[in-house]
RODO-2510 file (C-alpha; in nm, 4 decimals, decimal comma):
residues 464
     n   res          X          Y          Z
     1     m    -5,0235    -4,0489    -3,0236
     2     d    -4,8194    -4,1755    -2,7170
     3     n    -4,4980    -4,1188    -2,9487
     4     l    -4,6121    -3,7642    -3,0333
     5     r    -4,6701    -3,6750    -2,6803
     6     k    -4,3311    -3,8111    -2,5714
     7     l    -4,1633    -3,6200    -2,8372
     8     n    -4,3279    -3,3068    -2,7445
     9     l    -4,2295    -3,3580    -2,3812
    10     l    -3,8494    -3,4426    -2,4607
    11     s    -3,8774    -3,0993    -2,6796
    12     v    -3,9954    -2,8910    -2,4061
    13     s    -3,7215    -3,0426    -2,1886
    14     l    -3,4539    -2,9863    -2,4134
    15     t    -3,5756    -2,6144    -2,4683
    16     i    -3,5862    -2,5568    -2,0857
    17     i    -3,2298    -2,7001    -2,0384
    18     f    -3,0840    -2,4838    -2,3544
    19     v    -3,2346    -2,1602    -2,2037
    20     s    -3,0850    -2,2328    -1,8594
    21     l    -2,7670    -2,3132    -1,9928
    22     t    -2,7700    -1,9846    -2,2088
    23     i    -2,8928    -1,7647    -1,9272
    24     a    -2,5954    -1,9353    -1,7116
    25     t    -2,3193    -1,8892    -1,9483
    26     n    -2,4060    -1,5439    -2,0255
    27     l    -2,4080    -1,4179    -1,6682
    28     p    -2,0717    -1,2692    -1,5634
    29     f    -2,1219    -1,3406    -1,2097
    30     f    -2,3994    -1,3613    -0,9495
    31     e    -2,4268    -1,2717    -0,5846
    32     v    -2,4691    -1,5281    -0,3135
    33     k    -2,5935    -1,4397     0,0341
    34     y    -2,4470    -1,6247     0,3025
    35     p    -2,5646    -1,6915     0,6764
    36     n    -2,4968    -1,4023     0,8950
    37     n    -2,2597    -1,6403     1,0836
    38     n    -2,0276    -1,6771     0,7911
    39     p    -1,7053    -1,5052     0,8660
    40     f    -1,6287    -1,3943     0,5247
    41     g    -1,9673    -1,1666     0,4885
    42     m    -2,0691    -1,1214     0,1364
    43     l    -1,8862    -1,3202    -0,1323
    44     l    -1,9208    -1,2979    -0,5064
    45     r    -1,9431    -1,6061    -0,6924
    46     p    -1,6653    -1,5992    -1,0007
    47     t    -1,7776    -1,7547    -1,3295
    48     p    -1,5886    -2,0357    -1,4664
    49     i    -1,6333    -1,9300    -1,8336
    50     k    -1,4821    -1,6152    -1,9380
    51     n    -1,2853    -1,3136    -1,7581
    52     q    -1,5736    -1,0484    -1,8654
    53     s    -1,3533    -0,7277    -1,7938
    54     l    -1,1158    -0,7866    -2,0729
    55     g    -1,2394    -1,1004    -2,2614
    56     l    -0,9718    -1,3247    -2,1979
    57     p    -1,0378    -1,7057    -2,1205
    58     a    -1,0256    -1,7750    -1,7330
    59     h    -0,7624    -2,0294    -1,7665
    60     v    -0,4326    -1,9392    -1,9590
    61     g    -0,0951    -2,0954    -1,9477
    62     s     0,0402    -2,4318    -1,9092
    63     d     0,0661    -2,7109    -1,6200
    64     e     0,4449    -2,6770    -1,7195
    65     c     0,4585    -2,3653    -1,5212
    66     r     0,4452    -2,5687    -1,2000
    67     v     0,7955    -2,5937    -1,2598
    68     w     0,8955    -2,2473    -1,3569
    69     t     1,0406    -2,1577    -1,6694
    70     k     1,1276    -1,8737    -1,9027
    71     a     0,8169    -1,9285    -2,1056
    72     c     0,6111    -1,8803    -1,7847
    73     s     0,7432    -1,5360    -1,7325
    74     d     0,7027    -1,4659    -2,1130
    75     e     0,3198    -1,5737    -2,0589
    76     i     0,2967    -1,3642    -1,7872
    77     l     0,4291    -1,0670    -1,9797
    78     r     0,2241    -1,1567    -2,2925
    79     l    -0,0998    -1,1339    -2,0799
    80     t     0,0295    -0,8097    -1,9251
    81     y     0,1083    -0,6419    -2,2630
    82     q    -0,1959    -0,7009    -2,4560
    83     p    -0,3198    -0,3682    -2,5872
    84     d    -0,6611    -0,4156    -2,4525
    85     n    -0,4992    -0,4681    -2,0980
    86     v    -0,2637    -0,1777    -2,1047
    87     a    -0,5418     0,0683    -2,2382
    88     w    -0,7693    -0,0730    -1,9379
    89     l    -0,4759    -0,0273    -1,6918
    90     k    -0,4440     0,3503    -1,8028
    91     r    -0,8335     0,4033    -1,7876
    92     v    -0,8611     0,2728    -1,4263
    93     r    -0,5590     0,4933    -1,3048
    94     r    -0,6959     0,7995    -1,4761
    95     t    -1,0411     0,7539    -1,3451
    96     i    -0,8976     0,7353    -0,9866
    97     h    -0,6692     1,0034    -1,0416
    98     e    -0,9457     1,2344    -1,1362
    99     n    -1,1463     1,1708    -0,8362
   100     p    -0,9118     1,1578    -0,5433
   101     e    -1,0483     1,0597    -0,1983
   102     l    -0,8710     1,1346     0,1424
   103     a    -0,7983     0,8871     0,4246
   104     f    -1,0858     0,6658     0,5180
   105     e    -1,3119     0,8599     0,2427
   106     e    -1,2449     0,6324    -0,0374
   107     y    -1,5825     0,5070    -0,1155
   108     e    -1,5949     0,5463    -0,4729
   109     t    -1,2632     0,4328    -0,5101
   110     s    -1,3494     0,1309    -0,3388
   111     r    -1,6610     0,1061    -0,5494
   112     l    -1,4474     0,1092    -0,8682
   113     i    -1,2431    -0,1528    -0,7462
   114     r    -1,5013    -0,3708    -0,6184
   115     s    -1,6692    -0,3350    -0,9786
   116     e    -1,3570    -0,4513    -1,1459
   117     l    -1,3244    -0,7423    -0,8969
   118     d    -1,6851    -0,8400    -0,9823
   119     r    -1,6132    -0,8110    -1,3715
   120     m    -1,3369    -1,0752    -1,3248
   121     g    -1,5307    -1,2769    -1,0994
   122     i    -1,3105    -1,2537    -0,8048
   123     m    -1,4419    -1,3115    -0,4508
   124     y    -1,3823    -1,0483    -0,1705
   125     r    -1,4568    -0,9351     0,1506
   126     y    -1,5848    -0,5596     0,2325
   127     p    -1,5364    -0,3631     0,4181
   128     l    -1,2469    -0,3719     0,6403
   129     a    -1,1112    -0,0552     0,8043
   130     k    -1,4210     0,1435     0,6560
   131     t    -1,3633     0,1369     0,2941
   132     g    -1,0999    -0,1598     0,2685
   133     i    -1,1152    -0,4825     0,0504
   134     r    -0,9814    -0,8234     0,1117
   135     a    -1,0112    -1,0028    -0,2149
   136     w    -0,8401    -1,3573    -0,2968
   137     i    -0,7919    -1,5654    -0,5900
   138     g    -0,6796    -1,9483    -0,5984
   139     s    -0,7425    -2,2753    -0,4444
   140     g    -0,8998    -2,1047    -0,1210
   141     g    -0,6587    -2,2992     0,0922
   142     p    -0,3035    -2,2655     0,2210
   143     p    -0,0525    -2,1262     0,1545
   144     f    -0,1881    -1,7651     0,1560
   145     v     0,0370    -1,4914     0,0217
   146     a    -0,0543    -1,1162     0,0207
   147     v    -0,0169    -0,8119    -0,2098
   148     r    -0,1174    -0,4749    -0,0825
   149     a    -0,2123    -0,1542    -0,2518
   150     d    -0,2987     0,1907    -0,0747
   151     m    -0,6081     0,3804    -0,1923
   152     d    -0,6005     0,7467    -0,0232
   153     a    -0,4935     1,0797    -0,1755
   154     l    -0,3471     1,3804    -0,0213
   155     p    -0,5049     1,7394     0,0564
   156     i    -0,2937     1,9008    -0,2305
   157     q    -0,3810     2,1059    -0,5076
   158     e    -0,2680     1,9619    -0,8406
   159     a    -0,0607     2,1918    -1,0558
   160     v    -0,0207     1,9528    -1,3250
   161     e    -0,1830     2,0619    -1,6600
   162     w    -0,3044     1,7484    -1,8418
   163     e    -0,6021     1,6053    -1,9505
   164     h    -0,6809     1,3854    -1,6367
   165     i    -0,6005     1,6667    -1,3747
   166     s    -0,7708     1,6102    -1,0459
   167     k    -1,1484     1,7058    -1,0411
   168     v    -1,1658     1,7564    -0,6926
   169     a    -1,0490     2,1037    -0,5701
   170     g    -0,7739     2,0681    -0,2988
   171     k    -0,7309     1,7027    -0,3517
   172     m    -0,4783     1,5131    -0,5574
   173     h    -0,2956     1,1737    -0,5795
   174     a     0,0462     1,3091    -0,4954
   175     c     0,1886     0,9984    -0,3813
   176     g     0,0971     0,7394    -0,6781
   177     h    -0,1632     0,5252    -0,4581
   178     d    -0,3860     0,5632    -0,8082
   179     a    -0,1046     0,3654    -0,9552
   180     h    -0,1008     0,1379    -0,6813
   181     v    -0,4512     0,0445    -0,6845
   182     t    -0,4120    -0,0016    -1,0839
   183     m    -0,0965    -0,2258    -1,0722
   184     l    -0,2687    -0,4511    -0,8265
   185     l    -0,6053    -0,4845    -1,0316
   186     g    -0,3919    -0,5627    -1,3212
   187     a    -0,2117    -0,8360    -1,1311
   188     a    -0,5580    -0,9520    -1,0338
   189     h    -0,6493    -1,0081    -1,3950
   190     i    -0,3372    -1,1985    -1,4558
   191     l    -0,3780    -1,4282    -1,1696
   192     k    -0,7351    -1,4922    -1,2502
   193     a    -0,6353    -1,6060    -1,5606
   194     r    -0,3871    -1,8333    -1,4326
   195     e    -0,5847    -1,9522    -1,1324
   196     h    -0,5647    -2,3112    -1,2043
   197     l    -0,1982    -2,2855    -1,1852
   198     l    -0,2002    -2,1432    -0,8314
   199     k    -0,0880    -2,3704    -0,5413
   200     g    -0,2500    -2,1907    -0,2829
   201     t    -0,4318    -1,8512    -0,2331
   202     v    -0,3137    -1,4960    -0,3412
   203     v    -0,4768    -1,2235    -0,1018
   204     l    -0,5264    -0,8923    -0,2396
   205     l    -0,5416    -0,6149     0,0037
   206     f    -0,6942    -0,2822    -0,0946
   207     q    -0,6190    -0,0485     0,2034
   208     p    -0,7460     0,2954     0,3025
   209     a    -0,5453     0,5755     0,4847
   210     e    -0,1815     0,5106     0,4551
   211     e    -0,1264     0,8827     0,4607
   212     a    -0,3381     0,9044     0,7898
   213     g    -0,0999     0,6259     0,9539
   214     n    -0,3588     0,3949     1,0644
   215     g    -0,5054     0,2273     0,7810
   216     a    -0,2889    -0,0650     0,7868
   217     k    -0,3343    -0,1053     1,1661
   218     n    -0,7228    -0,1060     1,1031
   219     m    -0,6626    -0,3643     0,8103
   220     i    -0,4932    -0,5914     1,0391
   221     e    -0,7306    -0,5745     1,3250
   222     d    -1,0187    -0,6478     1,0803
   223     g    -0,8564    -0,9738     0,9972
   224     a    -0,6519    -0,8713     0,6475
   225     l    -0,3771    -1,1078     0,7710
   226     d    -0,5675    -1,3773     0,8459
   227     d    -0,3931    -1,7182     0,7557
   228     v    -0,1282    -1,4860     0,5293
   229     e     0,2258    -1,6089     0,5867
   230     a     0,3971    -1,3173     0,3622
   231     i     0,3276    -1,0167     0,2027
   232     f     0,4327    -0,7732    -0,0820
   233     a     0,3809    -0,4165    -0,1743
   234     v     0,5155    -0,1615    -0,4157
   235     h     0,5664     0,2115    -0,4193
   236     v     0,6265     0,4465    -0,7277
   237     s     0,9598     0,6421    -0,7133
   238     h     1,0792     0,9156    -0,9083
   239     i     1,4410     0,8147    -0,8184
   240     h     1,4401     0,5029    -1,0397
   241     p     1,3906     0,5069    -1,4424
   242     t     1,0686     0,3862    -1,5460
   243     g     1,0045     0,0138    -1,4968
   244     v     1,3108    -0,0435    -1,2667
   245     i     1,2446    -0,2289    -0,9556
   246     g     1,4335    -0,1187    -0,6313
   247     s     1,4564    -0,2690    -0,2866
   248     r     1,7060    -0,3995    -0,0397
   249     s     1,6914    -0,6679     0,2508
   250     g     1,6821    -0,5391     0,6090
   251     p     1,5687    -0,1690     0,6983
   252     l     1,4507     0,0030     0,3914
   253     l     1,2218     0,3061     0,5514
   254     a     1,2792     0,4637     0,8654
   255     g     1,0539     0,4421     1,1770
   256     c     0,8948     0,7924     1,2016
   257     g     0,7341     1,0058     1,5137
   258     i     0,6392     1,3117     1,5942
   259     f     0,6640     1,5173     1,9380
   260     r     0,4923     1,8356     2,0918
   261     a     0,6296     1,9875     2,4366
   262     v     0,4479     2,2272     2,6336
   263     i     0,6944     2,4272     2,8734
   264     t     0,5491     2,6141     3,1493
   265     s     0,6317     2,7471     3,5139
   266     e     0,4548     2,7591     3,8479
   267     d     0,6788     3,0445     3,9778
   268     s     0,7753     3,4038     3,8480
   269     r     1,1395     3,3051     3,8441
   270     g     1,0565     3,0064     3,6065
   271     a     0,8437     3,2276     3,4042
   272     a     1,1120     3,4734     3,3335
   273     n     1,3114     3,2038     3,1790
   274     l     1,0784     3,0075     2,9709
   275     l     1,2185     3,1320     2,6491
   276     l     1,5611     3,0679     2,7453
   277     a     1,4596     2,7137     2,9016
   278     a     1,2857     2,6032     2,5771
   279     s     1,5853     2,7236     2,3552
   280     s     1,8333     2,5485     2,5683
   281     a     1,6067     2,2260     2,5378
   282     v     1,6132     2,2938     2,1644
   283     i     2,0035     2,2936     2,1537
   284     s     2,0316     1,9894     2,3813
   285     l     1,8112     1,7985     2,1565
   286     q     2,0452     1,8157     1,8822
   287     g     2,3151     1,6566     2,0907
   288     i     2,1208     1,3418     2,1118
   289     v     2,2218     1,2113     1,7488
   290     s     2,5606     1,3861     1,7312
   291     r     2,6940     1,2659     2,0780
   292     e     2,4838     0,9399     2,1493
   293     a     2,4496     0,7575     1,8314
   294     s     2,6746     0,5755     1,5963
   295     p     2,7721     0,7329     1,2798
   296     l     2,6899     0,4124     1,0967
   297     d     2,3356     0,4117     1,2509
   298     s     2,1577     0,6920     1,0620
   299     q     1,8912     0,8744     1,3278
   300     v     1,7264     1,2168     1,3088
   301     v     1,6049     1,4293     1,5686
   302     s     1,4538     1,7795     1,4220
   303     v     1,2791     2,0588     1,5963
   304     t     1,0317     2,1919     1,3414
   305     s     0,8258     2,4188     1,5521
   306     f     0,8668     2,6736     1,8127
   307     d     0,5806     2,9278     1,9441
   308     g     0,6898     3,1569     2,2199
   309     g     0,3929     3,4056     2,1421
   310     h     0,3885     3,7110     1,9555
   311     s     0,4383     3,9998     2,2029
   312     l     0,7776     4,2097     2,2061
   313     d     0,7398     4,3380     2,5559
   314     v     0,5528     4,0769     2,7535
   315     a     0,7165     3,7357     2,8558
   316     p     0,5108     3,4382     2,7735
   317     d     0,3381     3,2207     3,0043
   318     t     0,3845     2,8903     2,7995
   319     v     0,6064     2,7906     2,5282
   320     v     0,5325     2,5151     2,2707
   321     l     0,7722     2,3350     2,0567
   322     g     0,7716     2,0388     1,8493
   323     g     0,9376     1,7961     1,5727
   324     t     0,9965     1,4896     1,4337
   325     f     1,2719     1,1987     1,4860
   326     r     1,3642     0,8867     1,2718
   327     a     1,5585     0,5864     1,2833
   328     f     1,6275     0,2742     1,0840
   329     s     1,5902     0,0206     1,3856
   330     n     1,3255    -0,0388     1,6428
   331     s     1,5890    -0,0292     1,9153
   332     s     1,7318     0,3202     1,7949
   333     f     1,4035     0,4584     1,7270
   334     y     1,2647     0,3921     2,0946
   335     y     1,5809     0,5002     2,2226
   336     l     1,5419     0,8394     2,0586
   337     k     1,1579     0,8516     2,1894
   338     k     1,2966     0,7939     2,5525
   339     r     1,5968     1,0553     2,5185
   340     i     1,3805     1,3175     2,3522
   341     q     1,1466     1,3063     2,6593
   342     e     1,4527     1,2950     2,9394
   343     v     1,6180     1,5788     2,7693
   344     l     1,3055     1,8012     2,7420
   345     m     1,2087     1,7406     3,0839
   346     d     1,5454     1,7707     3,2650
   347     q     1,6914     2,0630     3,0450
   348     v     1,3929     2,2952     3,1086
   349     g     1,4030     2,1848     3,4951
   350     v     1,7638     2,3684     3,5162
   351     f     1,5495     2,6805     3,4383
   352     g     1,2656     2,6051     3,7175
   353     c     1,0306     2,5022     3,4243
   354     q     0,8359     2,1965     3,3660
   355     a     0,7836     2,0147     3,0269
   356     t     0,4589     1,7873     2,9307
   357     v     0,5786     1,5741     2,6049
   358     n     0,3157     1,4201     2,3852
   359     f     0,4158     1,1605     2,0889
   360     f     0,0760     1,1324     1,9657
   361     e     0,0602     0,7681     2,0308
   362     k    -0,3166     0,7448     2,0514
   363     q    -0,3708     0,9096     1,7438
   364     n    -0,1256     0,6534     1,5695
   365     a     0,1157     0,9056     1,4693
   366     i     0,4097     0,6524     1,5322
   367     y     0,5451     0,4242     1,2319
   368     p     0,8181     0,1601     1,3077
   369     p     1,0695     0,0883     1,0512
   370     t     0,9841    -0,0867     0,7340
   371     t     1,2011    -0,3992     0,7325
   372     n     1,2216    -0,6475     0,4586
   373     n     1,2811    -1,0104     0,5444
   374     d     1,5731    -1,1616     0,3954
   375     a     1,3573    -1,4694     0,2195
   376     t     1,0903    -1,2415     0,0912
   377     y     1,3587    -0,9882    -0,0316
   378     n     1,5537    -1,2556    -0,2305
   379     h     1,2294    -1,3873    -0,3551
   380     l     1,1311    -1,0560    -0,5023
   381     k     1,4777    -1,0302    -0,6589
   382     k     1,4874    -1,3725    -0,8349
   383     v     1,1449    -1,3239    -0,9570
   384     t     1,1982    -0,9748    -1,1060
   385     i     1,5462    -1,0544    -1,2610
   386     d     1,3703    -1,3811    -1,4221
   387     l     1,0948    -1,1614    -1,5232
   388     l     1,2243    -0,8285    -1,6366
   389     g     1,6271    -0,9124    -1,6871
   390     d     1,9137    -0,7865    -1,4631
   391     s     1,9057    -0,4130    -1,5723
   392     h     1,5621    -0,3783    -1,4230
   393     f     1,6591    -0,4695    -1,0701
   394     t     1,8649    -0,2510    -0,8415
   395     l     1,9716    -0,2158    -0,4894
   396     a     1,7614     0,0735    -0,3463
   397     p     1,9131     0,3073    -0,1084
   398     q     1,7628     0,3155     0,2721
   399     m     1,5408     0,6377     0,2847
   400     m     1,3875     0,8411     0,6038
   401     g     1,0543     0,8344     0,4693
   402     a     0,7857     0,6324     0,6602
   403     e     0,5329     0,3715     0,5538
   404     d     0,2586     0,2343     0,7382
   405     f     0,3431    -0,1080     0,5594
   406     a     0,5707    -0,1511     0,8383
   407     f     0,2834    -0,2427     1,0678
   408     y     0,2320    -0,5582     0,8184
   409     s     0,6433    -0,6224     0,8341
   410     e     0,6267    -0,6448     1,2020
   411     i     0,3909    -0,9225     1,2229
   412     i     0,5021    -1,1575     0,8946
   413     p     0,7843    -1,1723     0,6418
   414     a     0,7478    -0,8805     0,4280
   415     a     0,8811    -0,7426     0,1183
   416     f     0,8369    -0,3585     0,0017
   417     y     0,9772    -0,2446    -0,3064
   418     f     0,9976     0,0495    -0,5494
   419     i     0,8803     0,0859    -0,9058
   420     g     1,0812     0,3754    -1,0987
   421     i     0,8599     0,6266    -1,2851
   422     r     1,1356     0,8638    -1,3701
   423     n     1,0714     1,0072    -1,7159
   424     e     1,2438     1,3426    -1,7961
   425     e     1,0869     1,4004    -2,1347
   426     l     0,7362     1,3467    -1,9798
   427     g     0,8355     1,5683    -1,6664
   428     s     0,7843     1,2610    -1,4245
   429     v     1,0757     1,3908    -1,1967
   430     h     0,8913     1,5584    -0,9068
   431     i     0,8863     1,4317    -0,5688
   432     a     0,5876     1,2638    -0,3871
   433     h     0,3712     1,5044    -0,2169
   434     s     0,4441     1,7695    -0,4632
   435     p     0,1563     1,9645    -0,6479
   436     h     0,3568     1,8842    -0,9638
   437     f     0,3857     1,5212    -0,9071
   438     m     0,3114     1,2838    -1,1898
   439     i     0,3947     0,9153    -1,3279
   440     d     0,5001     0,7746    -1,6463
   441     e     0,2299     0,5355    -1,7079
   442     d     0,4413     0,2904    -1,8771
   443     s     0,5103     0,1562    -1,5188
   444     l     0,1719     0,0282    -1,4830
   445     p     0,1891    -0,2986    -1,6753
   446     v     0,5549    -0,3402    -1,5116
   447     g     0,3991    -0,3402    -1,1630
   448     a     0,1215    -0,5589    -1,2545
   449     a     0,3385    -0,8250    -1,4084
   450     v     0,5772    -0,8096    -1,1169
   451     h     0,2876    -0,8202    -0,8468
   452     a     0,1442    -1,1552    -1,0317
   453     a     0,4751    -1,3285    -1,0808
   454     v     0,5934    -1,2712    -0,7208
   455     a     0,2716    -1,4037    -0,5704
   456     e     0,2265    -1,6843    -0,8212
   457     r     0,5934    -1,8107    -0,7796
   458     y     0,5894    -1,7847    -0,4119
   459     l     0,3025    -2,0304    -0,3979
   460     n     0,5043    -2,2478    -0,6372
   461     d     0,8238    -2,2247    -0,4169
   462     k     0,6171    -2,3297    -0,1116
   463     h     0,5236    -2,6607    -0,2921
   464     s     0,8696    -2,7314    -0,4490
***
C-alpha cells in the first residue's frame, strides 16, 4: 500500500513537471513588470527556445564566426534570403506603407514594430521621444553599437497606382522610412538568431520625426545613446542601382538652416524705401557665397520667399523675405548664418530701415552637417564588400540634402550610407518627397543583411 501511494505521488509530480514544461516551452515570451526605479522601464523577456516570428532556431551559426570568414557572411545571407523571411519583409513594409503617420504620430507604426520585437523575443524600452523605441540584442554589456531607422511619413498625396497605395488621404511614405524600419526589423531577426555570437550589445533605435527635425534630438535627450560608442544608419536612394551601397568618409550631407527677415521702418523716408531696401538685401545675400566662400567649399544661400504686399498703388509698411542656407562643414555653416544676419541688418540700414532675423532655432529648424567618421566609414565599406562584393559598394557624392542623423554624428562616431532602389523597369526612379516615389523591394533583404553584418562585425572587431 505504501509503495502504491509512493507511485501515485511520483506520477502526480511527473505530470505537474511535464505540464509546466509544456506550457513554458509554448509561450513565445512573457512580460515582466520591474520596480518603478528600474531605468529600463518595461522589458520583454525573450524565449531561448525559438524565434516565433519566422520559426528559425534561436542560435544559428558557428563559433568559428568569432574570427570572421566568408562562411560567416554567407550564413547571414542564407538567413536573409530564406523565402519566408523575404516574404515577411515585404509584408511588413507594405503594411507600414499603407498606413503612414506623420512626425510624433507614429503610434500604429510603433505598435507594429513592438509586436514584431515581441515575437522575436527582443527586449526593448518604450517610449522614447513619444513614439520611439530602443531595443537591444546581445550580451547586455559593452561594447554597445547602434543602428537607427526613422519611422515618419510626409504630408503628400500618393500618386503611385499600386495594390498597397497609402490608405490615408494626404499622407505618404515618400522618403522610404517604411523601408528603413523594415530593414532594421530584418536585421533584428538575423541578429537574434546569431545572438550567442555577439561580443557585446547591438542597440536598435526606431526614431520618430526625422522630417520634423527634432526626432533625433529628442531620442538623445531620452537616453537613446546611453553607453553607445558608434552608430550606423541607411537611407534609400534613387541614384544607385538596387542593392548597391554608397557612402563616403567625412561630410556626406549638408548642414541646413532657414531664415525669415521682417523689414520695417520707423519714419516715412524709410517706409518709402522698404521694397528697395529688401531688394538690395536679396542681391547682397547672393554675394556671400560668390564673393566670400572658397569655390572648393560648396555653400548655398537662397532667398525663396519675398512678400511686399499686393497693392499696386500703396507702399507696404512691412516686407518679409526668407530662404535657406547650406554648407558641408560646421565652420562654413555657422559663418553663413552670421553673415546672413549681418548683411540683412546692415544693407537695409542704408535705406533707413530695420531688419529682424529669425533662424527658428527654438523650433529645431537647424540641422548640422552629417559627417561620417573615418573608422566607422571604413568598417562599413569593408563589411559591405566582404558581404556583397566590390561591385555593390560605391563612393557616394556629397549631397545638399540634410538629415537629423547629424545630431547623432555630432556626439559619437557614425556612418550614414545609402542603399540603391533604382530600377527603371519598375519605375523606381523618382526623387524622395515626390508623390510618384516608390522603391524596389529587392533592396529590403540587402539592407537587413548589411545592418546585421555591420553591427555584429563591429562588436567582433572591438574584441580582436
